[in-house]
C-alpha positions as CSV (number, residue, x, y, z in Angstrom):
1,M,27.8,-133.6,-27.4
2,N,28.7,-131.7,-24.1
3,A,25.1,-132.0,-23.0
4,L,25.1,-135.7,-23.5
5,C,28.7,-136.3,-21.9
6,P,29.9,-133.2,-19.9
7,P,33.5,-132.6,-19.4
8,S,35.0,-134.7,-16.6
9,H,37.3,-133.2,-14.0
10,T,39.2,-136.6,-13.6
11,S,40.0,-137.3,-17.3
12,P,39.7,-135.2,-20.5
13,W,39.2,-138.2,-22.6
14,R,36.1,-140.3,-23.2
15,L,35.6,-143.7,-24.9
16,V,32.9,-144.6,-27.4
17,V,32.3,-148.2,-28.4
18,T,30.2,-148.7,-31.5
19,D,29.0,-151.6,-33.6
20,R,29.4,-151.8,-37.4
21,F,26.2,-150.1,-38.1
22,Y,27.3,-146.8,-36.5
23,T,31.1,-146.9,-37.0
24,S,32.5,-144.7,-39.8
25,V,35.7,-142.9,-40.5
26,K,33.9,-139.6,-40.5
27,L,32.4,-140.2,-37.0
28,A,35.8,-141.4,-35.8
29,L,37.4,-138.2,-36.9
30,E,34.7,-136.0,-35.5
31,L,34.8,-137.7,-32.1
32,L,38.7,-137.5,-32.1
33,H,38.4,-133.8,-32.7
34,R,36.0,-133.5,-29.6
35,R,38.5,-135.5,-27.6
36,F,36.7,-138.9,-27.6
37,D,38.3,-142.2,-28.5
38,I,36.2,-144.6,-30.5
39,T,36.5,-148.3,-31.0
40,G,34.5,-150.7,-33.0
41,T,34.1,-152.8,-36.1
42,I,33.7,-151.1,-39.5
43,K,32.0,-152.2,-42.6
44,T,34.6,-152.1,-45.5
45,D,32.1,-150.5,-48.0
46,R,31.6,-147.4,-45.9
47,S,32.7,-144.1,-47.4
48,G,36.2,-142.8,-46.3
49,Y,37.5,-146.4,-45.8
50,A,40.8,-146.9,-47.4
51,K,40.3,-150.1,-49.8
52,D,44.2,-150.7,-49.3
53,V,43.5,-151.6,-45.7
54,V,41.2,-154.5,-46.6
55,T,43.0,-157.7,-46.2
56,T,41.8,-161.3,-46.9
57,K,42.7,-164.0,-44.6
58,D,41.4,-167.6,-44.0
59,F,40.8,-168.1,-40.3
60,K,41.1,-171.6,-38.8
61,T,38.2,-172.8,-36.7
62,V,39.4,-173.8,-33.3
63,N,37.9,-176.9,-31.5
64,K,35.7,-177.8,-34.4
65,K,33.7,-180.9,-33.8
66,R,34.6,-183.8,-36.0
67,R,32.2,-186.2,-37.3
């Protein structure tokens, strides 16, 4: 990891942005341990994901064309 992203003299933290294919709880914890922040969407069927966090919500479409 240090070969890919060597330590910076200006900031001790790095940010990793992932899509839902690569995002997992295990990856997030490993990166946090290595002083990396991570942001991204996560699939709810991934291992380590708490099922109690999943919510169902109906979203309204904004500016939907009417016929």
